[in-house]
KEKE-3310 file (N, C-alpha, C; in steps of 0.2 Angstrom, whole numbers, plus 5000, padded with zeros to 4 digits):
npx = (4862:4866:4860:4861:4851:4857:4873:4880:4873:4867:4867:4882:4887:4889:4905:4915:4928:4943:4954:4962:4964:4963:4967:4978:4984:4982:4978:4979:4977:4981:4980:4987:4989:5004:5019:5034:5045:5046:5054:5067:5079:5082:5070:5060:5065:5060:5047:5052:5059:5048:5041:5050:5052:5042:5043:5057:5066:5072:5070:5075:5068:5069:5057:5053:5044:5031:5025:5011:5012:5010:5017:5016:5019:5031:5047:5046:5048:5057:5051:5053:5051:5048:5051:5046:5048:5043:5052:5049:5045:5032:5024:5022:5026:5023:5029:5027:5029:5016:5007:5003:5004:4999:5002:4999:5004:5001:4989:4978:4967:4953:4953:4967:4973:4968:4971:4984:4985:4979:4988:5000:4995:4993:5006:5012:5004:5008:5021:5021:5009:4999:4989:4976:4966:4965:4961:4955:4959:4955:4959:4957:4963:4960:4966:4963:4969:4977:4969:4957:4954:4950:4937:4930:4917:4909:4913:4911:4898:4888:4886:4897:4906:4906:4910:4916:4906:4898:4907:4920:4932:4945:4947:4949:4959:4962:4951:4944:4935:4930:4922:4915:4908:4896:4891:4876:4875:4887:4905:4910:4917:4917:4929:4929:4938:4938:4942:4949:4967:4981:4996:5010:5005:4996:4984:4988:5004:5010:5003:4998:5007:5014:5012:5017:5007:4990:4976:4962:4956:4951:4948:4945:4942:4939:4936:4937:4936:4933:4937:4944:4947:4963:4962:4967:4959:4946:4949:4953:4942:4933:4940:4938:4925:4924:4931:4922:4911:4918:4919:4906:4903:4912:4906:4895:4900:4906:4903:4895:4902:4914:4918:4919:4928:4940:4942:4932:4919:4903)
npy = (4718:4726:4722:4718:4716:4712:4712:4714:4723:4733:4750:4757:4755:4767:4771:4763:4767:4757:4757:4747:4738:4722:4722:4717:4719:4730:4732:4739:4738:4741:4734:4734:4735:4727:4736:4736:4743:4747:4739:4744:4754:4768:4772:4771:4780:4794:4791:4785:4796:4805:4800:4798:4805:4801:4787:4782:4771:4760:4745:4732:4718:4702:4692:4675:4669:4658:4646:4637:4622:4607:4598:4602:4614:4626:4635:4652:4669:4679:4692:4709:4718:4732:4739:4750:4758:4765:4774:4767:4754:4751:4754:4750:4752:4744:4741:4734:4728:4726:4730:4742:4745:4748:4745:4742:4739:4747:4753:4767:4775:4776:4787:4792:4781:4779:4792:4792:4781:4787:4797:4790:4784:4795:4800:4789:4788:4800:4799:4786:4784:4774:4764:4760:4754:4738:4730:4732:4731:4729:4725:4719:4712:4704:4698:4687:4683:4674:4676:4681:4672:4661:4664:4666:4663:4673:4684:4683:4681:4667:4662:4664:4656:4642:4626:4629:4636:4627:4618:4619:4630:4627:4614:4613:4612:4617:4626:4633:4644:4648:4660:4666:4681:4687:4701:4703:4707:4714:4718:4717:4709:4700:4692:4681:4675:4665:4659:4647:4645:4635:4635:4643:4643:4649:4657:4664:4667:4679:4689:4686:4683:4669:4664:4660:4655:4649:4656:4666:4671:4684:4688:4699:4703:4714:4716:4721:4718:4726:4735:4751:4769:4775:4784:4793:4799:4794:4781:4781:4785:4774:4764:4768:4766:4752:4749:4754:4745:4733:4735:4735:4722:4717:4722:4715:4702:4702:4704:4716:4714:4711:4723:4731:4724:4727:4740:4749:4761:4761)
npz = (4852:4837:4821:4804:4789:4777:4774:4762:4755:4763:4770:4775:4793:4806:4810:4822:4831:4835:4848:4852:4841:4832:4819:4807:4795:4780:4763:4747:4730:4713:4697:4680:4662:4657:4660:4654:4655:4669:4675:4674:4682:4679:4673:4683:4692:4693:4700:4712:4717:4719:4730:4740:4752:4760:4760:4762:4761:4749:4739:4728:4720:4714:4708:4705:4691:4685:4673:4666:4659:4648:4655:4668:4681:4676:4677:4674:4666:4676:4687:4691:4706:4715:4731:4742:4758:4774:4787:4799:4795:4794:4784:4767:4749:4734:4718:4702:4685:4682:4692:4706:4723:4740:4757:4774:4791:4801:4803:4805:4801:4789:4781:4782:4776:4763:4758:4757:4748:4737:4734:4730:4719:4711:4709:4703:4691:4685:4680:4674:4666:4664:4653:4656:4670:4676:4687:4703:4720:4738:4754:4770:4785:4800:4816:4829:4845:4860:4876:4871:4860:4866:4870:4858:4854:4860:4853:4840:4828:4827:4814:4807:4814:4812:4815:4827:4834:4841:4847:4859:4857:4861:4857:4844:4831:4818:4807:4794:4783:4767:4756:4742:4737:4725:4715:4707:4690:4690:4691:4703:4718:4734:4743:4756:4770:4785:4801:4812:4815:4816:4826:4818:4805:4790:4779:4769:4764:4759:4765:4778:4791:4798:4815:4832:4839:4841:4832:4827:4811:4801:4786:4773:4757:4745:4727:4710:4693:4683:4669:4668:4666:4670:4682:4695:4705:4704:4706:4719:4725:4722:4729:4742:4743:4743:4755:4764:4762:4765:4779:4783:4781:4790:4802:4802:4805:4817:4835:4847:4859:4854:4849:4860:4868:4861:4863:4858:4859:4863)
capx = (4867:4864:4861:4859:4848:4861:4879:4882:4870:4865:4871:4888:4885:4893:4912:4917:4936:4945:4960:4967:4961:4966:4969:4986:4986:4977:4981:4975:4981:4978:4983:4986:4993:5011:5024:5040:5051:5046:5060:5073:5080:5081:5063:5056:5068:5055:5042:5055:5060:5042:5038:5056:5051:5037:5045:5064:5070:5070:5073:5073:5067:5067:5052:5052:5038:5030:5020:5008:5012:5007:5021:5015:5022:5038:5050:5045:5052:5057:5048:5056:5047:5052:5048:5048:5045:5044:5058:5047:5043:5025:5020:5026:5023:5026:5028:5030:5027:5009:5003:5005:5000:5001:5000:5002:5003:5000:4983:4975:4960:4952:4955:4974:4976:4966:4974:4991:4984:4978:4995:5004:4992:4994:5013:5013:5001:5011:5027:5020:5004:4996:4983:4970:4966:4962:4959:4956:4957:4956:4959:4958:4964:4960:4968:4961:4974:4977:4963:4951:4952:4946:4930:4928:4910:4906:4916:4909:4892:4888:4886:4904:4911:4906:4910:4918:4900:4895:4912:4925:4938:4952:4948:4949:4966:4962:4945:4943:4930:4931:4916:4916:4901:4896:4885:4873:4876:4893:4911:4913:4917:4920:4931:4930:4941:4938:4942:4955:4973:4986:5003:5015:5002:4994:4980:4992:5011:5011:4999:4997:5013:5013:5014:5019:5001:4984:4973:4956:4958:4945:4951:4940:4945:4934:4939:4933:4941:4931:4942:4942:4952:4967:4960:4968:4954:4941:4951:4953:4935:4930:4943:4935:4918:4926:4933:4915:4908:4921:4918:4899:4903:4915:4902:4890:4903:4908:4897:4896:4907:4921:4920:4921:4935:4946:4942:4927:4914:4896)
capy = (4719:4729:4717:4720:4711:4710:4717:4715:4729:4738:4756:4756:4758:4772:4767:4763:4766:4752:4759:4741:4734:4716:4723:4716:4721:4732:4732:4741:4736:4742:4731:4738:4732:4727:4742:4732:4748:4748:4735:4748:4759:4775:4773:4772:4785:4799:4789:4785:4803:4809:4797:4796:4809:4797:4781:4783:4765:4756:4738:4729:4711:4698:4686:4670:4668:4651:4645:4631:4618:4600:4594:4605:4621:4627:4642:4657:4675:4683:4699:4714:4721:4738:4740:4757:4757:4771:4772:4762:4748:4750:4756:4748:4753:4740:4743:4729:4730:4726:4732:4746:4743:4751:4741:4744:4735:4752:4757:4771:4777:4775:4793:4792:4775:4781:4798:4789:4777:4792:4801:4785:4783:4801:4801:4784:4790:4806:4797:4780:4785:4767:4764:4759:4750:4731:4727:4736:4726:4732:4719:4720:4706:4704:4691:4686:4678:4674:4674:4682:4667:4656:4667:4668:4663:4679:4690:4683:4678:4659:4660:4664:4652:4636:4621:4633:4639:4622:4615:4623:4632:4624:4607:4614:4614:4620:4626:4639:4644:4653:4661:4672:4684:4691:4705:4702:4712:4719:4714:4717:4703:4700:4685:4681:4669:4666:4653:4645:4643:4632:4639:4643:4642:4655:4656:4667:4669:4685:4694:4684:4680:4664:4666:4654:4653:4648:4662:4666:4675:4687:4691:4702:4706:4716:4718:4722:4717:4730:4739:4758:4773:4776:4791:4792:4802:4790:4775:4781:4785:4767:4760:4770:4763:4745:4749:4754:4739:4728:4737:4733:4715:4716:4723:4709:4696:4703:4706:4722:4712:4711:4730:4733:4720:4730:4747:4752:4765:4760)
capz = (4847:4831:4816:4797:4785:4772:4774:4756:4752:4768:4771:4780:4799:4809:4811:4829:4831:4840:4849:4852:4835:4830:4812:4806:4788:4776:4757:4742:4724:4706:4691:4674:4657:4659:4657:4655:4657:4676:4678:4673:4687:4676:4671:4689:4696:4695:4705:4718:4720:4721:4736:4744:4758:4764:4759:4760:4760:4743:4738:4721:4721:4708:4709:4700:4688:4683:4668:4666:4653:4648:4660:4674:4682:4674:4678:4669:4667:4683:4687:4695:4711:4719:4737:4746:4765:4778:4791:4804:4792:4795:4777:4761:4743:4730:4711:4697:4679:4681:4698:4711:4729:4746:4762:4781:4798:4806:4801:4810:4799:4782:4778:4781:4772:4756:4756:4755:4742:4731:4733:4727:4712:4707:4707:4698:4685:4682:4676:4670:4662:4662:4648:4660:4676:4675:4693:4710:4726:4744:4758:4777:4789:4807:4819:4837:4848:4867:4880:4867:4856:4870:4870:4852:4853:4862:4849:4833:4827:4826:4807:4805:4818:4809:4821:4834:4837:4844:4851:4862:4852:4863:4855:4837:4829:4811:4804:4790:4778:4762:4753:4737:4736:4719:4714:4700:4685:4692:4692:4710:4722:4740:4745:4764:4774:4792:4805:4817:4812:4821:4826:4812:4799:4787:4773:4763:4767:4757:4768:4785:4794:4803:4822:4836:4843:4838:4831:4823:4806:4797:4780:4769:4751:4739:4721:4704:4687:4677:4666:4668:4664:4676:4685:4702:4710:4704:4709:4726:4727:4722:4734:4748:4744:4744:4762:4768:4761:4769:4786:4784:4782:4797:4808:4802:4807:4825:4840:4851:4863:4850:4848:4867:4870:4858:4865:4855:4863:4860)
cpx = (4864:4865:4859:4856:4853:4867:4882:4879:4867:4869:4876:4886:4890:4899:4913:4925:4938:4952:4965:4965:4966:4968:4976:4988:4981:4981:4977:4980:4978:4983:4982:4990:5000:5015:5031:5046:5051:5052:5067:5073:5079:5074:5059:5059:5063:5050:5046:5057:5054:5040:5044:5055:5047:5040:5052:5068:5067:5074:5071:5073:5066:5063:5052:5045:5037:5024:5017:5009:5009:5011:5020:5018:5030:5041:5048:5050:5052:5055:5051:5050:5051:5048:5050:5044:5047:5050:5056:5046:5036:5021:5025:5022:5027:5024:5031:5027:5020:5004:5007:5001:5003:4998:5003:5000:5002:4994:4980:4968:4959:4954:4963:4976:4974:4969:4981:4990:4983:4984:4999:5001:4993:5001:5014:5010:5005:5017:5026:5015:5001:4990:4977:4971:4962:4959:4960:4954:4959:4955:4961:4958:4965:4963:4967:4966:4973:4970:4956:4949:4948:4939:4928:4921:4906:4908:4913:4903:4893:4889:4893:4909:4911:4906:4912:4912:4897:4900:4917:4930:4944:4953:4949:4956:4966:4955:4944:4938:4931:4925:4917:4909:4902:4890:4882:4874:4882:4899:4914:4912:4919:4922:4933:4933:4940:4939:4948:4961:4977:4992:5007:5012:4999:4989:4983:4998:5013:5008:4998:5003:5011:5016:5015:5013:4995:4980:4967:4957:4951:4949:4946:4943:4940:4938:4934:4938:4938:4936:4939:4948:4957:4967:4961:4963:4948:4942:4951:4946:4932:4933:4940:4928:4919:4927:4926:4911:4911:4920:4911:4899:4907:4911:4896:4893:4904:4902:4899:4901:4914:4923:4922:4927:4941:4945:4937:4922:4908:4891)
cpy = (4721:4724:4720:4715:4708:4715:4718:4721:4734:4744:4754:4759:4763:4768:4768:4762:4761:4754:4753:4736:4728:4716:4722:4718:4724:4733:4735:4741:4738:4738:4735:4734:4733:4733:4739:4737:4749:4743:4738:4754:4766:4777:4775:4777:4791:4798:4789:4791:4806:4806:4796:4800:4804:4790:4780:4777:4761:4750:4735:4722:4708:4692:4681:4669:4660:4651:4638:4628:4611:4596:4597:4612:4621:4634:4646:4663:4678:4690:4703:4717:4726:4739:4746:4757:4764:4769:4767:4755:4746:4751:4753:4749:4748:4742:4737:4731:4730:4728:4737:4745:4747:4746:4743:4739:4740:4757:4761:4774:4776:4781:4793:4787:4777:4787:4796:4785:4782:4796:4796:4784:4789:4802:4795:4786:4796:4804:4791:4780:4778:4768:4764:4755:4743:4728:4731:4731:4730:4726:4721:4713:4707:4698:4692:4681:4678:4673:4676:4676:4661:4658:4669:4668:4669:4685:4689:4679:4671:4658:4660:4660:4645:4631:4624:4636:4633:4618:4620:4624:4628:4617:4607:4616:4618:4620:4633:4638:4649:4654:4667:4674:4688:4695:4704:4708:4717:4714:4714:4711:4704:4693:4685:4674:4670:4659:4652:4642:4640:4636:4638:4641:4649:4653:4660:4670:4676:4691:4692:4680:4675:4666:4660:4652:4652:4655:4661:4672:4678:4691:4693:4705:4707:4718:4718:4721:4721:4735:4747:4763:4774:4783:4790:4794:4797:4783:4775:4781:4778:4763:4762:4767:4755:4745:4750:4748:4733:4729:4735:4726:4713:4717:4718:4703:4696:4705:4713:4720:4713:4719:4733:4730:4724:4738:4751:4755:4764:4764)
cpz = (4840:4825:4809:4793:4780:4771:4767:4752:4757:4768:4776:4787:4801:4812:4819:4829:4837:4842:4850:4847:4834:4823:4811:4800:4784:4769:4752:4736:4718:4701:4685:4669:4658:4655:4659:4657:4665:4679:4677:4679:4685:4675:4678:4694:4698:4700:4712:4722:4723:4728:4741:4751:4763:4765:4757:4758:4754:4742:4731:4722:4714:4710:4704:4698:4686:4677:4668:4659:4653:4653:4667:4675:4680:4675:4672:4669:4674:4682:4692:4700:4715:4725:4740:4752:4768:4783:4797:4801:4792:4789:4772:4754:4738:4722:4707:4691:4678:4687:4702:4717:4735:4752:4769:4786:4803:4804:4806:4808:4792:4779:4777:4776:4765:4754:4754:4749:4736:4729:4729:4719:4708:4705:4702:4691:4681:4678:4672:4665:4659:4657:4651:4666:4674:4681:4699:4715:4733:4749:4766:4781:4796:4810:4827:4840:4856:4870:4875:4862:4860:4871:4864:4850:4855:4858:4842:4832:4825:4818:4804:4809:4815:4815:4828:4837:4842:4849:4854:4858:4854:4860:4847:4835:4822:4808:4801:4785:4773:4757:4748:4735:4729:4718:4708:4696:4687:4692:4699:4714:4729:4742:4753:4766:4781:4795:4809:4814:4818:4821:4820:4806:4796:4781:4767:4766:4764:4761:4776:4787:4799:4810:4826:4841:4839:4837:4827:4818:4803:4792:4775:4763:4746:4733:4715:4698:4681:4675:4666:4667:4671:4678:4692:4707:4710:4707:4716:4729:4728:4728:4741:4749:4745:4752:4766:4768:4765:4777:4787:4785:4789:4802:4808:4806:4815:4829:4843:4856:4860:4850:4855:4869:4867:4858:4862:4860:4860:4864)
residu = (MET:THR:THR:GLN:ASN:ASN:PRO:LEU:THR:ASP:SER:PRO:PRO:ILE:GLU:VAL:PRO:LEU:PRO:ASN:SER:PRO:LEU:VAL:ARG:VAL:ILE:ALA:GLN:VAL:ARG:PHE:PRO:ALA:ILE:LEU:SER:ILE:GLY:LYS:GLU:ASP:PHE:ILE:ALA:PRO:PHE:GLN:GLU:ALA:ILE:ARG:LYS:GLN:TYR:PRO:ILE:SER:LYS:LYS:GLU:GLN:ASN:GLN:GLY:PHE:ILE:MET:SER:ALA:GLN:GLY:LEU:ALA:PRO:GLY:GLN:ALA:GLN:THR:ALA:TRP:ARG:PHE:THR:ASP:SER:ASP:GLY:GLY:TRP:ARG:VAL:SER:LEU:THR:PRO:ASP:PHE:VAL:ALA:ILE:GLU:THR:THR:SER:TYR:THR:SER:ARG:ASP:ASP:PHE:PHE:SER:ARG:PHE:GLY:PHE:ILE:LEU:GLY:GLU:PHE:ASN:SER:PHE:ALA:GLU:PRO:ALA:PHE:MET:GLN:ARG:LEU:GLY:VAL:ARG:TYR:ILE:ASP:ARG:VAL:THR:GLY:ASP:ASN:LEU:GLY:GLU:ILE:ASP:GLN:LEU:VAL:ARG:SER:GLU:ALA:LEU:GLY:VAL:ALA:ALA:VAL:LEU:GLU:SER:ASP:TYR:ILE:SER:HIS:SER:THR:SER:GLU:THR:LEU:PHE:SER:TYR:PRO:ASP:SER:GLU:GLU:ARG:ILE:LEU:SER:ARG:TRP:GLY:ILE:LEU:PRO:PRO:LYS:SER:THR:VAL:ASP:PRO:ASN:ALA:VAL:GLU:PRO:ILE:ASP:GLU:ARG:SER:TRP:ILE:LEU:ASP:LEU:ASP:MET:PHE:SER:GLN:LYS:GLN:MET:SER:PHE:ASP:PRO:GLU:LYS:ILE:GLU:GLU:LYS:ALA:ARG:GLU:PHE:SER:GLN:ARG:ILE:TYR:THR:VAL:PHE:ARG:TRP:VAL:VAL:THR:ASP:GLU:PHE:LEU:ARG:ARG:TYR:GLY:GLY:GLN:LEU)
# end
């Protein structure tokens, strides 16, 4: 098996496509200083029209906000969220007063995903002209289930298995690990979560849907809170870099058998 000295800094390996990939969701999000007019239909109409051909189904949601006080959490101002989905429901664009995001459960390739992301950023910038970007995040979530879960020790390196590396996974109901990796002299971070989840549970209800069986989750989220100009091309380029780094960590976590099991040709 090919190993890397440090997946946080090594050059990304050659990508091995997985026809039967266990990837369940990919998300890219950009945060910016609040634009309160985004809550108004007439203000966001040009954006909706620009993306309507690709994402024809639109929905307005009101999400309850909360504020922390001396008495604990208290209801805050509700925030409007616009959701735009494709006809199959596999792709969704979200727009709120302080972030724009794209996510999919139908990921096919890095080029396809980030080309779509760049398109959304360009159209959003054309009508909203945000002052600058405050945060960029890219997130990939894999889930192993069924017979493969019973052989997880063959699919994932022992360093990422924890107790499952020394005990049969059938006896483990719930075991997860969370690690935040930081780069010296940089705002870039990688938040990793991995481990076994029991049925009907999740590490994040907004991104990982509970299912009726046990599973092993690999959730890799790379982000930066460095302020930069809202330049769609530069943001897309940085997001692609994040994706490559996430893939490098992914390849460190999984074995060659994992790649073969999900259709990879080595």
